[in-house]
N, CA, C and O atoms as CSV, one atom per row, in Angstrom:
chain,resi,resn,atom,element,x,y,z
A,1,UNK,N,N,8.199,-12.241,-3.407
A,1,UNK,CA,C,8.237,-10.868,-3.498
A,1,UNK,C,C,8.863,-10.206,-2.409
A,1,UNK,O,O,9.300,-9.074,-2.616
A,2,UNK,N,N,8.980,-10.714,-1.292
A,2,UNK,CA,C,9.583,-10.159,-0.077
A,2,UNK,C,C,11.042,-10.113,-0.226
A,2,UNK,O,O,11.697,-9.305,0.433
A,3,UNK,N,N,11.634,-10.986,-1.109
A,3,UNK,CA,C,13.065,-10.980,-1.105
A,3,UNK,C,C,13.704,-9.950,-1.945
A,3,UNK,O,O,14.930,-9.841,-1.958
A,4,UNK,N,N,12.958,-9.213,-2.627
A,4,UNK,CA,C,13.651,-8.114,-3.427
A,4,UNK,C,C,12.933,-6.763,-3.145
A,4,UNK,O,O,11.817,-6.735,-2.625
A,5,UNK,N,N,13.539,-5.771,-3.467
A,5,UNK,CA,C,12.928,-4.374,-3.299
A,5,UNK,C,C,11.641,-4.047,-4.188
A,5,UNK,O,O,11.651,-4.196,-5.409
A,6,UNK,N,N,10.631,-3.629,-3.535
A,6,UNK,CA,C,9.500,-3.285,-4.415
A,6,UNK,C,C,9.654,-2.163,-5.117
A,6,UNK,O,O,10.273,-1.246,-4.578
A,7,UNK,N,N,9.143,-1.992,-6.429
A,7,UNK,CA,C,9.083,-0.822,-7.276
A,7,UNK,C,C,7.854,-0.382,-7.807
A,7,UNK,O,O,6.882,-1.134,-7.746
A,8,UNK,N,N,7.763,0.756,-8.331
A,8,UNK,CA,C,6.518,1.257,-8.851
A,8,UNK,C,C,5.798,0.488,-9.843
A,8,UNK,O,O,4.573,0.579,-9.925
A,9,UNK,N,N,6.582,-0.377,-10.719
A,9,UNK,CA,C,6.089,-1.205,-11.730
A,9,UNK,C,C,5.304,-2.445,-11.081
A,9,UNK,O,O,4.407,-3.044,-11.675
A,10,UNK,N,N,5.722,-2.736,-9.873
A,10,UNK,CA,C,4.927,-3.895,-9.087
A,10,UNK,C,C,3.509,-3.466,-8.939
A,10,UNK,O,O,2.636,-4.334,-8.958
A,11,UNK,N,N,3.188,-2.188,-8.790
A,11,UNK,CA,C,1.924,-1.763,-8.303
A,11,UNK,C,C,1.080,-0.907,-9.446
A,11,UNK,O,O,-0.131,-0.702,-9.362
A,12,UNK,N,N,1.805,-0.508,-10.373
A,12,UNK,CA,C,1.159,0.355,-11.415
A,12,UNK,C,C,-0.140,-0.258,-12.085
A,12,UNK,O,O,-1.094,0.437,-12.434
A,13,UNK,N,N,-0.082,-1.479,-12.211
A,13,UNK,CA,C,-1.268,-2.105,-12.835
A,13,UNK,C,C,-2.252,-2.846,-11.799
A,13,UNK,O,O,-3.134,-3.634,-12.138
A,14,UNK,N,N,-1.973,-2.488,-10.564
A,14,UNK,CA,C,-2.744,-3.011,-9.439
A,14,UNK,C,C,-3.870,-2.043,-8.851
A,14,UNK,O,O,-4.589,-2.349,-7.899
A,15,UNK,N,N,-3.921,-0.916,-9.499
A,15,UNK,CA,C,-5.014,0.112,-9.024
A,15,UNK,C,C,-6.240,-0.575,-9.181
A,15,UNK,O,O,-6.469,-1.134,-10.254
A,16,UNK,N,N,-7.150,-0.612,-8.154
A,16,UNK,CA,C,-8.352,-1.167,-8.138
A,16,UNK,C,C,-8.400,-2.516,-7.462
A,16,UNK,O,O,-9.488,-2.948,-7.082
A,17,UNK,N,N,-7.305,-3.198,-7.290
A,17,UNK,CA,C,-7.018,-4.479,-6.743
A,17,UNK,C,C,-7.173,-4.353,-5.163
A,17,UNK,O,O,-6.955,-3.285,-4.591
A,18,UNK,N,N,-7.533,-5.418,-4.546
A,18,UNK,CA,C,-7.775,-5.368,-3.115
A,18,UNK,C,C,-6.559,-6.182,-2.434
A,18,UNK,O,O,-6.105,-7.244,-2.859
A,19,UNK,N,N,-6.185,-5.581,-1.461
A,19,UNK,CA,C,-4.999,-6.120,-0.573
A,19,UNK,C,C,-5.641,-6.263,0.900
A,19,UNK,O,O,-6.307,-5.379,1.439
A,20,UNK,N,N,-5.354,-7.435,1.427
A,20,UNK,CA,C,-5.971,-7.560,2.794
A,20,UNK,C,C,-4.939,-7.178,3.723
A,20,UNK,O,O,-3.814,-7.614,3.481
A,21,UNK,N,N,-5.099,-6.441,4.751
A,21,UNK,CA,C,-4.196,-6.152,5.909
A,21,UNK,C,C,-4.744,-6.854,7.065
A,21,UNK,O,O,-5.900,-6.787,7.482
A,22,UNK,N,N,-3.660,-7.615,7.584
A,22,UNK,CA,C,-4.102,-8.385,8.749
A,22,UNK,C,C,-3.026,-8.323,9.877
A,22,UNK,O,O,-1.921,-7.801,9.728
A,23,UNK,N,N,-3.466,-8.906,11.007
A,23,UNK,CA,C,-2.522,-8.957,12.158
A,23,UNK,C,C,-3.103,-9.995,13.055
A,23,UNK,O,O,-4.291,-10.317,13.039
A,24,UNK,N,N,-2.138,-10.528,13.883
A,24,UNK,CA,C,-2.711,-11.561,14.910
A,24,UNK,C,C,-3.651,-10.957,15.910
A,24,UNK,O,O,-3.311,-9.951,16.532
A,25,UNK,N,N,-4.939,-11.583,16.112
A,25,UNK,CA,C,-5.745,-11.052,16.980
A,25,UNK,C,C,-6.899,-10.286,16.495
A,25,UNK,O,O,-7.798,-9.919,17.253
A,26,UNK,N,N,-6.878,-10.022,15.131
A,26,UNK,CA,C,-8.147,-9.352,14.542
A,26,UNK,C,C,-8.139,-9.686,13.058
A,26,UNK,O,O,-7.119,-9.841,12.386
A,27,UNK,N,N,-9.452,-9.785,12.603
A,27,UNK,CA,C,-9.554,-10.223,11.241
A,27,UNK,C,C,-9.133,-9.294,10.172
A,27,UNK,O,O,-9.141,-8.085,10.404
A,28,UNK,N,N,-8.756,-9.763,8.991
A,28,UNK,CA,C,-8.136,-8.851,7.880
A,28,UNK,C,C,-9.203,-7.915,7.547
A,28,UNK,O,O,-10.404,-8.108,7.741
A,29,UNK,N,N,-8.604,-6.772,6.975
A,29,UNK,CA,C,-9.396,-5.596,6.554
A,29,UNK,C,C,-9.004,-5.451,5.071
A,29,UNK,O,O,-7.813,-5.357,4.776
A,30,UNK,N,N,-9.995,-5.428,4.100
A,30,UNK,CA,C,-9.667,-5.271,2.655
A,30,UNK,C,C,-9.230,-3.839,2.542
A,30,UNK,O,O,-9.829,-2.979,3.188
A,31,UNK,N,N,-8.275,-3.548,1.801
A,31,UNK,CA,C,-7.796,-2.287,1.310
A,31,UNK,C,C,-7.855,-2.311,-0.234
A,31,UNK,O,O,-7.342,-3.244,-0.852
A,32,UNK,N,N,-8.473,-1.296,-0.852
A,32,UNK,CA,C,-8.386,-1.142,-2.303
A,32,UNK,C,C,-7.388,-0.139,-2.534
A,32,UNK,O,O,-7.397,0.950,-1.960
A,33,UNK,N,N,-6.424,-0.541,-3.470
A,33,UNK,CA,C,-5.401,0.346,-4.016
A,33,UNK,C,C,-6.116,1.342,-5.012
A,33,UNK,O,O,-6.572,0.988,-6.099
A,34,UNK,N,N,-6.161,2.614,-4.521
A,34,UNK,CA,C,-6.795,3.672,-5.487
A,34,UNK,C,C,-5.882,4.520,-6.352
A,34,UNK,O,O,-6.225,5.061,-7.403
A,35,UNK,N,N,-4.585,4.581,-5.749
A,35,UNK,CA,C,-3.708,5.490,-6.495
A,35,UNK,C,C,-2.339,4.824,-6.376
A,35,UNK,O,O,-1.951,4.344,-5.311
A,36,UNK,N,N,-1.600,4.807,-7.530
A,36,UNK,CA,C,-0.091,4.555,-7.523
A,36,UNK,C,C,0.534,5.527,-8.210
A,36,UNK,O,O,0.253,5.641,-9.403
A,37,UNK,N,N,1.413,6.339,-7.662
A,37,UNK,CA,C,2.035,7.625,-8.302
A,37,UNK,C,C,3.479,7.535,-8.217
A,37,UNK,O,O,4.065,7.377,-7.146
A,38,UNK,N,N,4.108,7.644,-9.449
A,38,UNK,CA,C,5.622,7.810,-9.559
A,38,UNK,C,C,6.045,9.271,-9.070
A,38,UNK,O,O,5.733,10.218,-9.792
A,39,UNK,N,N,6.697,9.488,-7.957
A,39,UNK,CA,C,7.076,10.848,-7.569
A,39,UNK,C,C,8.055,11.523,-8.331
A,39,UNK,O,O,8.030,12.744,-8.483
A,40,UNK,N,N,9.049,10.671,-8.889
A,40,UNK,CA,C,10.111,11.563,-9.714
A,40,UNK,C,C,10.676,10.404,-10.555
A,40,UNK,O,O,10.629,9.246,-10.139
A,41,UNK,N,N,11.175,10.711,-11.668
A,41,UNK,CA,C,11.933,9.751,-12.483
A,41,UNK,C,C,13.468,10.367,-12.820
A,41,UNK,O,O,14.258,9.798,-13.573
A,42,UNK,N,N,13.695,11.426,-12.236
A,42,UNK,CA,C,15.073,12.045,-12.652
A,42,UNK,C,C,16.152,11.498,-11.689
A,42,UNK,O,O,16.783,12.303,-11.004
A,43,UNK,N,N,16.371,10.317,-11.610
A,43,UNK,CA,C,17.329,9.764,-10.792
A,43,UNK,C,C,18.286,8.780,-11.718
A,43,UNK,O,O,17.861,8.345,-12.788
A,44,UNK,N,N,19.622,8.461,-11.224
A,44,UNK,CA,C,20.324,7.633,-11.951
A,44,UNK,C,C,19.608,6.383,-12.117
A,44,UNK,O,O,18.726,6.013,-11.343
A,45,UNK,N,N,20.011,5.715,-13.170
A,45,UNK,CA,C,19.286,4.383,-13.543
A,45,UNK,C,C,19.429,3.216,-12.476
A,45,UNK,O,O,18.666,2.254,-12.550
A,46,UNK,N,N,20.369,3.286,-11.516
A,46,UNK,CA,C,20.581,2.279,-10.609
A,46,UNK,C,C,19.912,2.667,-9.270
A,46,UNK,O,O,20.166,1.987,-8.276
A,47,UNK,N,N,19.078,3.716,-9.189
A,47,UNK,CA,C,18.358,4.234,-8.057
A,47,UNK,C,C,16.822,3.974,-8.194
A,47,UNK,O,O,16.239,4.346,-9.213
A,48,UNK,N,N,16.190,3.367,-7.226
A,48,UNK,CA,C,14.574,3.198,-7.496
A,48,UNK,C,C,13.968,4.612,-7.374
A,48,UNK,O,O,14.186,5.329,-6.397
A,49,UNK,N,N,13.233,4.956,-8.366
A,49,UNK,CA,C,12.439,6.077,-8.181
A,49,UNK,C,C,11.350,6.009,-7.144
A,49,UNK,O,O,10.556,5.069,-7.104
A,50,UNK,N,N,11.328,7.122,-6.226
A,50,UNK,CA,C,10.319,7.049,-5.279
A,50,UNK,C,C,8.794,7.080,-5.810
A,50,UNK,O,O,8.410,7.610,-6.852
A,51,UNK,N,N,8.081,6.452,-4.942
A,51,UNK,CA,C,6.663,6.296,-5.462
A,51,UNK,C,C,5.617,6.246,-4.226
A,51,UNK,O,O,5.998,5.976,-3.087
A,52,UNK,N,N,4.446,6.492,-4.502
A,52,UNK,CA,C,3.569,6.647,-3.399
A,52,UNK,C,C,2.254,5.741,-3.770
A,52,UNK,O,O,1.927,5.596,-4.948
A,53,UNK,N,N,1.575,5.184,-2.776
A,53,UNK,CA,C,0.450,4.193,-2.905
A,53,UNK,C,C,-0.620,4.843,-1.941
A,53,UNK,O,O,-0.361,5.305,-0.830
A,54,UNK,N,N,-1.818,4.807,-2.518
A,54,UNK,CA,C,-2.939,5.153,-1.643
A,54,UNK,C,C,-3.869,4.076,-1.605
A,54,UNK,O,O,-4.216,3.501,-2.637
A,55,UNK,N,N,-4.317,3.753,-0.413
A,55,UNK,CA,C,-5.318,2.615,-0.341
A,55,UNK,C,C,-6.518,3.142,0.545
A,55,UNK,O,O,-6.430,3.997,1.426
A,56,UNK,N,N,-7.634,2.483,0.152
A,56,UNK,CA,C,-8.943,2.901,0.748
A,56,UNK,C,C,-9.594,1.705,1.432
A,56,UNK,O,O,-9.910,0.649,0.885
A,57,UNK,N,N,-9.750,2.048,2.764
A,57,UNK,CA,C,-10.531,0.920,3.537
A,57,UNK,C,C,-11.964,1.393,3.863
A,57,UNK,O,O,-12.169,2.516,4.325
A,58,UNK,N,N,-12.964,0.494,3.607
A,58,UNK,CA,C,-14.462,0.912,3.925
A,58,UNK,C,C,-14.527,0.740,5.432
A,58,UNK,O,O,-15.396,1.392,6.010
A,59,UNK,N,N,-13.767,-0.012,6.121
A,59,UNK,CA,C,-13.872,-0.275,7.583
A,59,UNK,C,C,-13.543,1.145,8.280
A,59,UNK,O,O,-12.539,1.801,8.004
A,60,UNK,N,N,-14.437,1.498,9.138
A,60,UNK,CA,C,-14.345,2.889,9.707
A,60,UNK,C,C,-13.059,2.940,10.652
A,60,UNK,O,O,-12.458,4.006,10.788
A,61,UNK,N,N,-12.641,1.773,11.306
A,61,UNK,CA,C,-11.622,1.842,12.255
A,61,UNK,C,C,-10.346,2.523,11.536
A,61,UNK,O,O,-10.077,2.287,10.358
A,62,UNK,N,N,-9.622,3.344,12.309
A,62,UNK,CA,C,-8.339,3.881,11.913
A,62,UNK,C,C,-7.190,3.118,12.449
A,62,UNK,O,O,-6.838,3.194,13.626
A,63,UNK,N,N,-6.604,2.366,11.540
A,63,UNK,CA,C,-5.405,1.651,11.977
A,63,UNK,C,C,-4.182,2.749,12.281
A,63,UNK,O,O,-4.090,3.728,11.541
A,64,UNK,N,N,-3.377,2.592,13.230
A,64,UNK,CA,C,-2.257,3.488,13.547
A,64,UNK,C,C,-1.180,3.207,12.442
A,64,UNK,O,O,-1.215,2.167,11.785
A,65,UNK,N,N,-0.265,4.125,12.267
A,65,UNK,CA,C,0.723,4.071,11.497
A,65,UNK,C,C,1.711,3.050,11.992
A,65,UNK,O,O,2.079,3.030,13.167
A,66,UNK,N,N,2.141,2.191,11.070
A,66,UNK,CA,C,3.187,1.180,11.375
A,66,UNK,C,C,3.216,0.248,10.193
A,66,UNK,O,O,2.459,0.340,9.226
A,67,UNK,N,N,4.271,-0.769,10.374
A,67,UNK,CA,C,4.447,-1.794,9.239
A,67,UNK,C,C,3.349,-2.860,9.384
A,67,UNK,O,O,3.097,-3.376,10.473
A,68,UNK,N,N,2.735,-3.158,8.295
A,68,UNK,CA,C,1.608,-4.203,8.266
A,68,UNK,C,C,1.881,-5.325,7.204
A,68,UNK,O,O,2.590,-5.108,6.221
A,69,UNK,N,N,1.379,-6.343,7.410
A,69,UNK,CA,C,1.462,-7.449,6.437
A,69,UNK,C,C,0.245,-7.375,5.535
A,69,UNK,O,O,-0.881,-7.399,6.031
A,70,UNK,N,N,0.426,-7.292,4.294
A,70,UNK,CA,C,-0.566,-7.225,3.200
A,70,UNK,C,C,-0.575,-8.455,2.395
A,70,UNK,O,O,0.497,-8.941,2.032
A,71,UNK,N,N,-1.725,-9.011,2.078
A,71,UNK,CA,C,-1.917,-10.180,1.142
A,71,UNK,C,C,-2.464,-9.692,-0.163
A,71,UNK,O,O,-3.360,-8.847,-0.170
A,72,UNK,N,N,-1.998,-10.154,-1.195
A,72,UNK,CA,C,-2.506,-9.898,-2.516
A,72,UNK,C,C,-2.562,-11.159,-3.393
A,72,UNK,O,O,-1.560,-11.873,-3.387
A,73,UNK,N,N,-3.594,-11.509,-4.131
A,73,UNK,CA,C,-3.742,-12.735,-4.762
A,73,UNK,C,C,-2.526,-12.952,-5.787
A,73,UNK,O,O,-2.117,-14.095,-5.991
A,74,UNK,N,N,-1.999,-11.934,-6.377
A,74,UNK,CA,C,-0.931,-11.981,-7.347
A,74,UNK,C,C,0.455,-11.905,-6.808
A,74,UNK,O,O,1.364,-12.634,-7.207
A,75,UNK,N,N,0.584,-10.988,-5.879
A,75,UNK,CA,C,1.865,-10.601,-5.278
A,75,UNK,C,C,2.274,-11.381,-4.072
A,75,UNK,O,O,3.436,-11.367,-3.666
A,76,UNK,N,N,1.251,-12.108,-3.461
A,76,UNK,CA,C,1.532,-12.734,-2.236
A,76,UNK,C,C,1.692,-11.845,-1.031
A,76,UNK,O,O,1.121,-10.756,-0.995
A,77,UNK,N,N,2.426,-12.258,-0.078
A,77,UNK,CA,C,2.545,-11.426,1.207
A,77,UNK,C,C,3.568,-10.337,1.110
A,77,UNK,O,O,4.679,-10.596,0.648
A,78,UNK,N,N,3.249,-9.098,1.531
A,78,UNK,CA,C,4.214,-8.035,1.488
A,78,UNK,C,C,4.136,-7.258,2.864
A,78,UNK,O,O,3.086,-7.218,3.506
A,79,UNK,N,N,5.190,-6.702,3.245
A,79,UNK,CA,C,5.262,-5.913,4.464
A,79,UNK,C,C,5.422,-4.385,3.878
A,79,UNK,O,O,6.312,-3.984,3.128
A,80,UNK,N,N,4.364,-3.673,4.402
A,80,UNK,CA,C,4.225,-2.230,3.952
A,80,UNK,C,C,4.047,-1.226,5.158
A,80,UNK,O,O,3.242,-1.534,6.036
A,81,UNK,N,N,4.653,-0.208,5.239
A,81,UNK,CA,C,4.491,0.896,6.218
A,81,UNK,C,C,3.409,1.600,5.819
A,81,UNK,O,O,3.561,2.207,4.759
A,82,UNK,N,N,2.246,1.708,6.416
A,82,UNK,CA,C,1.022,2.396,6.260
A,82,UNK,C,C,0.774,3.639,7.260
A,82,UNK,O,O,0.978,3.584,8.473
A,83,UNK,N,N,0.312,4.745,6.572
A,83,UNK,CA,C,0.098,5.924,7.497
A,83,UNK,C,C,-1.273,6.257,7.104
A,83,UNK,O,O,-1.560,6.385,5.914
A,84,UNK,N,N,-2.252,6.423,8.164
A,84,UNK,CA,C,-3.614,7.066,7.883
A,84,UNK,C,C,-3.492,8.483,7.348
A,84,UNK,O,O,-2.775,9.278,7.956
A,85,UNK,N,N,-4.101,8.829,6.322
A,85,UNK,CA,C,-4.015,10.211,5.833
A,85,UNK,C,C,-5.344,10.901,5.683
A,85,UNK,O,O,-5.402,12.062,5.276
A,86,UNK,N,N,-6.389,10.219,5.998
A,86,UNK,CA,C,-7.856,10.861,5.848
A,86,UNK,C,C,-8.855,9.800,6.146
A,86,UNK,O,O,-8.653,8.590,6.041
A,87,UNK,N,N,-10.054,10.432,6.563
A,87,UNK,CA,C,-11.158,9.637,6.880
A,87,UNK,C,C,-12.405,10.470,6.410
A,87,UNK,O,O,-12.551,11.642,6.755
A,88,UNK,N,N,-13.234,9.850,5.663
A,88,UNK,CA,C,-14.395,10.617,5.203
A,88,UNK,C,C,-15.667,9.585,5.080
A,88,UNK,O,O,-15.681,8.503,5.667
A,89,UNK,N,N,-16.644,10.019,4.313
A,89,UNK,CA,C,-17.966,9.015,4.233
A,89,UNK,C,C,-17.474,7.760,3.341
A,89,UNK,O,O,-18.118,6.713,3.404
A,90,UNK,N,N,-16.485,7.846,2.618
A,90,UNK,CA,C,-16.191,6.753,1.774
A,90,UNK,C,C,-15.207,5.690,2.450
A,90,UNK,O,O,-15.046,4.581,1.941
A,91,UNK,N,N,-14.563,6.081,3.610
A,91,UNK,CA,C,-13.715,5.099,4.397
A,91,UNK,C,C,-12.526,5.897,4.741
A,91,UNK,O,O,-12.519,7.127,4.703
A,92,UNK,N,N,-11.514,5.164,5.080
A,92,UNK,CA,C,-10.229,5.642,5.689
A,92,UNK,C,C,-9.156,5.346,4.547
A,92,UNK,O,O,-9.015,4.251,4.002
A,93,UNK,N,N,-8.376,6.571,4.257
A,93,UNK,CA,C,-7.290,6.365,3.331
A,93,UNK,C,C,-6.061,6.184,3.993
A,93,UNK,O,O,-5.861,6.794,5.044
A,94,UNK,N,N,-5.084,5.318,3.453
A,94,UNK,CA,C,-3.828,5.079,3.960
A,94,UNK,C,C,-2.845,5.361,2.842
A,94,UNK,O,O,-3.086,5.082,1.668
A,95,UNK,N,N,-1.773,5.902,3.246
A,95,UNK,CA,C,-0.560,5.994,2.193
A,95,UNK,C,C,0.727,5.283,2.571
A,95,UNK,O,O,1.088,5.169,3.742
A,96,UNK,N,N,1.371,4.834,1.584
A,96,UNK,CA,C,2.639,4.071,1.711
A,96,UNK,C,C,3.612,4.880,0.777
A,96,UNK,O,O,3.349,5.030,-0.416
A,97,UNK,N,N,4.676,5.365,1.324
A,97,UNK,CA,C,5.714,6.006,0.329
A,97,UNK,C,C,7.034,5.283,0.387
A,97,UNK,O,O,7.611,5.060,1.451
A,98,UNK,N,N,7.494,4.924,-0.799
A,98,UNK,CA,C,8.623,4.214,-0.964
A,98,UNK,C,C,9.821,5.170,-1.471
A,98,UNK,O,O,9.693,5.685,-2.582
A,99,UNK,N,N,10.873,5.409,-0.781
A,99,UNK,CA,C,11.949,6.252,-1.165
A,99,UNK,C,C,13.124,5.581,-1.664
A,99,UNK,O,O,14.105,6.236,-2.019
């Protein structure tokens, strides 16, 4: 999966799936994909339409925005830039935007 560009279709049927974000030196944190949204589809056919992903972590720690390695049972290992966008009683939300 890492050898090609990720597209909205890779994620649209993964809402509800768990992705594990991990790094050396700390245990992985499960992130649930709660939203996958296509941002526009009015582009030439050879241009990837931008899309957004929202993940929810029940872990109360807020990870800083940066590139993370995510693991998914069906997709394998992915590198995705995550930005924390909110924290409430349900957990911490992270967004990834693909332009």
